[in-house]
C-alpha positions as CSV (number, residue, x, y, z in Angstrom):
1,X,20.1,-10.4,-54.1
2,X,17.8,-7.8,-55.4
3,X,15.0,-9.6,-53.7
4,X,16.7,-8.6,-50.0
5,X,17.0,-5.4,-50.3
6,X,13.3,-4.5,-49.3
7,X,14.1,-6.4,-46.4
8,X,17.8,-4.6,-45.6
9,X,15.9,-1.5,-45.7
10,X,13.2,-2.3,-43.3
11,X,16.0,-3.3,-40.8
12,X,16.9,0.0,-39.5
13,X,13.3,1.3,-38.8
14,X,12.7,-2.0,-36.8
15,X,15.5,-1.8,-34.8
16,X,14.8,1.9,-33.9
17,X,10.8,0.6,-33.5
18,X,12.1,-1.5,-30.8
19,X,12.8,1.4,-28.1
20,X,8.8,1.8,-27.9
21,X,8.4,-2.2,-26.2
22,X,7.9,-2.4,-22.4
23,X,5.7,-1.0,-19.5
24,X,4.9,2.6,-19.2
25,X,3.0,4.6,-16.9
26,X,1.1,7.5,-18.0
27,X,0.5,10.7,-16.3
28,X,-2.9,12.8,-18.0
29,X,-2.3,16.5,-16.4
30,X,-5.8,17.1,-18.0
31,X,-7.5,14.2,-17.7
32,X,-11.0,14.9,-16.3
33,X,-11.3,12.6,-13.5
34,X,-7.6,12.7,-12.4
35,X,-6.7,9.3,-13.4
36,X,-3.0,8.0,-14.9
37,X,-2.7,5.3,-17.7
38,X,-0.6,2.0,-18.3
39,X,0.4,1.0,-21.7
40,X,2.4,-2.3,-22.4
41,X,3.9,-2.9,-26.0
42,X,5.4,-5.9,-27.0
43,X,6.9,-7.1,-30.7
44,X,8.0,-4.0,-31.6
45,X,10.7,-4.2,-34.2
46,X,9.2,-7.2,-35.3
47,X,5.9,-8.6,-37.5
48,X,4.6,-9.8,-34.0
49,X,3.6,-6.3,-32.7
50,X,1.1,-6.3,-29.9
51,X,-0.4,-4.0,-27.3
52,X,-2.3,-3.5,-24.1
53,X,-3.6,-0.4,-22.3
54,X,-5.3,0.7,-19.4
55,X,-7.1,4.2,-20.1
56,X,-9.6,3.2,-22.8
57,X,-13.4,4.2,-21.8
58,X,-14.8,1.9,-19.1
59,X,-11.5,1.1,-17.4
60,X,-10.7,-2.5,-18.1
61,X,-6.9,-3.4,-19.5
62,X,-7.9,-3.8,-23.0
63,X,-5.5,-5.8,-25.6
64,X,-5.0,-3.0,-28.2
65,X,-7.3,-4.2,-31.2
66,X,-5.0,-1.3,-33.8
67,X,-1.6,-0.9,-33.2
68,X,1.1,0.2,-35.9
69,X,4.6,2.1,-35.6
70,X,5.1,4.4,-38.7
71,X,7.9,6.5,-39.1
72,X,9.4,6.7,-35.3
73,X,5.6,7.1,-34.7
74,X,3.2,4.7,-31.9
75,X,-0.4,5.0,-33.0
76,X,-3.7,3.2,-31.7
77,X,-6.8,3.8,-32.1
78,X,-10.5,2.6,-29.8
79,X,-14.1,2.7,-31.1
80,X,-16.6,2.0,-28.6
81,X,-20.4,3.4,-27.8
82,X,-20.8,6.5,-25.2
83,X,-22.8,5.1,-22.3
84,X,-24.6,8.5,-21.7
85,X,-25.7,9.2,-25.7
86,X,-25.2,6.0,-27.3
87,X,-23.5,7.4,-30.0
88,X,-20.1,5.5,-31.4
89,X,-17.4,7.5,-30.8
90,X,-13.5,7.4,-31.7
91,X,-10.3,7.8,-30.1
92,X,-7.0,8.2,-32.0
93,X,-3.8,7.9,-29.4
94,X,0.0,8.6,-30.8
95,X,3.3,9.3,-29.4
96,X,6.8,9.9,-30.3
97,X,9.8,9.0,-28.1
98,X,11.5,11.9,-26.2
99,X,15.4,12.3,-26.3
100,X,15.3,11.9,-22.5
101,X,13.5,8.2,-23.3
102,X,9.7,9.4,-22.4
103,X,6.3,9.2,-24.5
104,X,5.0,12.0,-25.4
105,X,1.7,11.7,-26.7
106,X,-1.6,13.1,-27.6
107,X,-4.9,11.8,-27.8
108,X,-7.6,13.1,-29.9
109,X,-11.5,12.0,-29.4
110,X,-14.4,12.0,-32.1
111,X,-16.3,14.6,-30.0
112,X,-13.5,16.8,-29.9
113,X,-11.4,16.2,-26.5
114,X,-7.9,16.4,-26.6
115,X,-5.6,15.5,-24.2
116,X,-1.7,15.5,-23.8
117,X,0.5,12.3,-22.1
118,X,3.6,11.7,-20.9
119,X,4.9,8.2,-20.4
120,X,7.6,7.0,-18.4
121,X,9.2,3.3,-18.2
122,X,7.6,1.3,-15.5
123,X,10.2,1.1,-12.9
124,X,11.3,-2.4,-11.5
125,X,10.6,-3.3,-8.1
126,X,12.7,-5.8,-6.0
127,X,11.3,-6.1,-3.1
128,X,9.5,-9.5,-2.2
129,X,7.4,-10.8,0.0
130,X,10.0,-13.3,1.1
131,X,9.5,-13.5,5.1
132,X,12.3,-10.9,5.6
133,X,9.3,-8.2,6.6
134,X,8.1,-7.3,10.3
135,X,4.9,-5.1,11.2
136,X,5.6,-1.7,12.1
137,X,3.6,1.1,14.4
138,X,-0.2,0.5,13.0
139,X,-2.0,3.6,11.8
140,X,-5.7,4.5,12.3
141,X,-6.7,6.0,8.9
142,X,-10.1,6.9,10.3
143,X,-11.2,8.2,13.3
144,X,-14.7,7.3,13.2
145,X,-15.6,10.8,13.8
146,X,-14.7,12.7,10.7
147,X,-12.9,12.9,7.2
148,X,-9.5,14.1,8.7
149,X,-6.6,12.8,6.8
150,X,-8.5,12.4,3.9
151,X,-8.7,14.6,0.5
152,X,-10.6,14.3,-2.6
153,X,-9.2,13.1,-5.6
154,X,-10.6,15.3,-8.0
155,X,-9.9,19.2,-6.7
156,X,-12.7,21.3,-6.8
157,X,-15.2,18.5,-6.8
158,X,-17.3,18.4,-3.3
159,X,-16.2,15.2,-1.3
160,X,-20.3,14.0,-1.2
161,X,-19.4,11.5,2.1
162,X,-20.4,11.9,5.7
163,X,-19.5,10.4,8.8
164,X,-22.2,8.8,10.8
165,X,-22.2,6.3,13.6
166,X,-18.8,5.8,13.6
167,X,-18.8,4.8,9.7
168,X,-18.0,7.2,6.6
169,X,-20.7,6.7,3.6
170,X,-20.5,8.2,0.1
171,X,-23.5,10.0,-2.0
172,X,-23.8,8.5,-5.5
173,X,-20.9,9.8,-8.0
174,X,-18.9,11.1,-5.2
175,X,-15.5,12.4,-5.4
176,X,-12.8,9.7,-4.7
177,X,-11.4,9.8,-1.1
178,X,-7.3,10.3,-0.9
179,X,-5.6,10.0,2.6
180,X,-3.0,12.5,3.2
181,X,-0.4,10.0,4.4
182,X,1.5,7.5,1.6
183,X,3.0,4.2,2.1
184,X,5.4,1.8,0.4
185,X,5.0,-1.7,2.1
186,X,2.0,-3.0,4.4
187,X,-0.8,-4.8,5.6
188,X,-4.4,-3.2,5.5
189,X,-7.5,-4.0,7.3
190,X,-10.5,-2.5,5.9
191,X,-14.4,-3.1,6.8
192,X,-16.5,-1.9,4.2
193,X,-20.6,-2.5,3.4
194,X,-22.6,-2.3,0.1
195,X,-25.8,-1.9,-1.2
196,X,-27.3,-4.2,-3.4
197,X,-25.7,-3.7,-7.0
198,X,-23.3,-1.5,-6.0
199,X,-19.3,-1.0,-6.8
200,X,-16.3,0.7,-5.7
201,X,-12.8,0.0,-4.2
202,X,-9.7,0.4,-2.6
203,X,-6.3,1.6,-4.1
204,X,-3.1,0.5,-3.3
205,X,-0.6,3.3,-3.1
206,X,-3.2,5.0,-5.4
207,X,-2.3,2.4,-8.1
208,X,-3.7,-0.8,-7.7
209,X,-7.2,-1.7,-7.2
210,X,-8.8,-4.4,-5.1
211,X,-12.7,-4.5,-6.1
212,X,-15.4,-4.1,-4.2
213,X,-18.6,-5.5,-5.8
214,X,-22.0,-6.8,-4.5
215,X,-21.8,-10.0,-6.3
216,X,-23.0,-12.8,-3.6
217,X,-22.9,-16.0,-5.0
218,X,-21.7,-15.6,-8.6
219,X,-18.6,-16.6,-10.1
220,X,-15.7,-15.1,-9.6
221,X,-13.6,-13.2,-12.8
222,X,-11.4,-10.4,-12.9
223,X,-14.1,-7.8,-11.8
224,X,-15.6,-9.8,-8.5
225,X,-15.6,-8.9,-5.2
226,X,-11.8,-9.5,-4.3
227,X,-10.1,-9.3,-7.2
228,X,-7.4,-6.9,-8.3
229,X,-9.5,-5.0,-11.0
230,X,-9.3,-6.4,-14.2
231,X,-5.9,-8.1,-13.9
232,X,-6.4,-10.8,-11.2
233,X,-9.6,-13.3,-10.4
234,X,-10.1,-14.1,-7.0
235,X,-9.7,-18.0,-6.2
236,X,-13.3,-17.8,-4.8
237,X,-16.3,-16.1,-4.1
238,X,-15.6,-15.0,-0.6
239,X,-18.6,-12.1,-0.7
240,X,-21.4,-11.5,1.7
241,X,-24.7,-10.2,0.2
242,X,-25.6,-6.7,0.2
243,X,-26.1,-4.7,3.6
244,X,-23.6,-7.2,5.6
245,X,-20.5,-5.6,7.0
246,X,-17.1,-7.4,5.3
247,X,-13.7,-7.3,5.5
248,X,-10.5,-7.1,3.8
249,X,-6.9,-7.9,4.7
250,X,-4.3,-6.7,2.2
251,X,-0.5,-7.3,2.2
252,X,1.2,-5.5,-0.3
253,X,5.3,-6.2,-0.8
254,X,6.9,-4.7,-3.9
255,X,4.7,-5.6,-6.5
256,X,3.4,-8.8,-4.6
257,X,-0.4,-9.1,-3.4
258,X,-2.5,-11.1,-1.2
259,X,-6.2,-10.4,-0.5
260,X,-8.3,-11.9,2.1
261,X,-11.5,-11.6,2.0
262,X,-14.3,-12.3,4.8
263,X,-11.3,-14.5,6.3
264,X,-10.8,-16.5,2.8
265,X,-7.9,-15.8,1.1
266,X,-8.7,-15.2,-2.6
267,X,-5.4,-13.7,-3.5
268,X,-2.0,-15.5,-2.6
269,X,1.4,-13.6,-3.7
270,X,0.4,-13.0,-6.9
271,X,2.3,-10.3,-8.9
272,X,0.9,-7.1,-9.9
273,X,2.2,-5.7,-13.7
274,X,1.0,-2.5,-13.5
275,X,-1.3,0.4,-13.2
276,X,-5.3,-0.3,-12.6
277,X,-7.9,1.9,-14.0
278,X,-8.2,3.5,-10.2
279,X,-5.1,4.9,-10.4
280,X,-4.3,8.8,-10.0
281,X,-0.2,8.8,-9.3
282,X,1.5,6.8,-12.2
283,X,4.8,6.9,-10.7
284,X,4.8,2.9,-9.3
285,X,8.6,3.6,-7.7
286,X,7.3,5.7,-4.5
287,X,5.2,5.6,-1.9
288,X,1.6,6.4,-2.5
289,X,-1.6,6.4,-0.6
290,X,-4.7,4.5,0.0
291,X,-7.8,5.5,-2.3
292,X,-11.4,4.8,-1.4
293,X,-14.0,4.6,-4.5
294,X,-17.1,6.6,-4.1
295,X,-18.2,7.6,-7.7
296,X,-19.8,4.7,-7.8
297,X,-22.8,3.3,-6.0
298,X,-23.4,3.8,-2.5
299,X,-20.8,2.4,0.2
300,X,-19.7,2.6,3.9
301,X,-16.3,2.2,5.2
302,X,-14.8,1.6,9.0
303,X,-11.7,0.3,11.2
304,X,-9.1,1.0,8.4
305,X,-6.1,0.2,10.2
306,X,-2.5,0.2,8.1
307,X,0.4,-1.7,9.3
308,X,3.5,-0.8,7.5
309,X,5.7,-3.3,6.8
310,X,9.5,-2.8,7.8
311,X,13.0,-4.6,7.9
């Protein structure tokens, strides 16, 4: 009996730790790029604790390498090399559950940066792409003359976009564009053109990025043109060479996404597990805007038409 006592003392702690399990949508009020984060915890309350995170530098969905729960506090760390200085960097994340069931956390970096963050449980979204949805009235999101209906994602940062010959174009490292209007279930047609070695994306509801990448002829992966960024790889590479106009036809119902690139279906009714790095709004249960990424290389957009899906 004496040998069982340590295990018995651990049981209440493990039971409390299980409250950290689940998927969390994270708001970071002072994040410099106006981005939201995402966290998944599994195995809390057992020795098989694991986690995934969107929010480390680089924006991928990463497995968390160092994760622990001690004294009611969730802690994880991340080490990386700064892309500009080449110096090693360290980030420490910690959070506790508040009485109302939220994660209240802080990120502290070796650079001295400190960010407070709040996580709420990702909502269950019951809408399914089951054939019951019909087209509503099409909405032209771009008038081919100016940027009316669009704003910058990062406040007080110049847009860095112009309109010429019926297309909108960015300068390198421009502000991301966010539509003034928000949408729930929809079909979206977007025509785009990228330069050599360029990178952009389209944010659905301002949360889920369909990648734009100049990668003609390369094997597909979770970062390819047509990917649901860092989550779902396209079935094939349907990209055209740099400098050619291309087209996306995207369908989003609930968490179910279908992506057609240049008339080839590259993602067919796949489920989106959660936010991607482009996310500027963590409230997954509400309609959100369309987002056009301009903070990488050169890209142009034209003929942006959204058709709401209704019942």
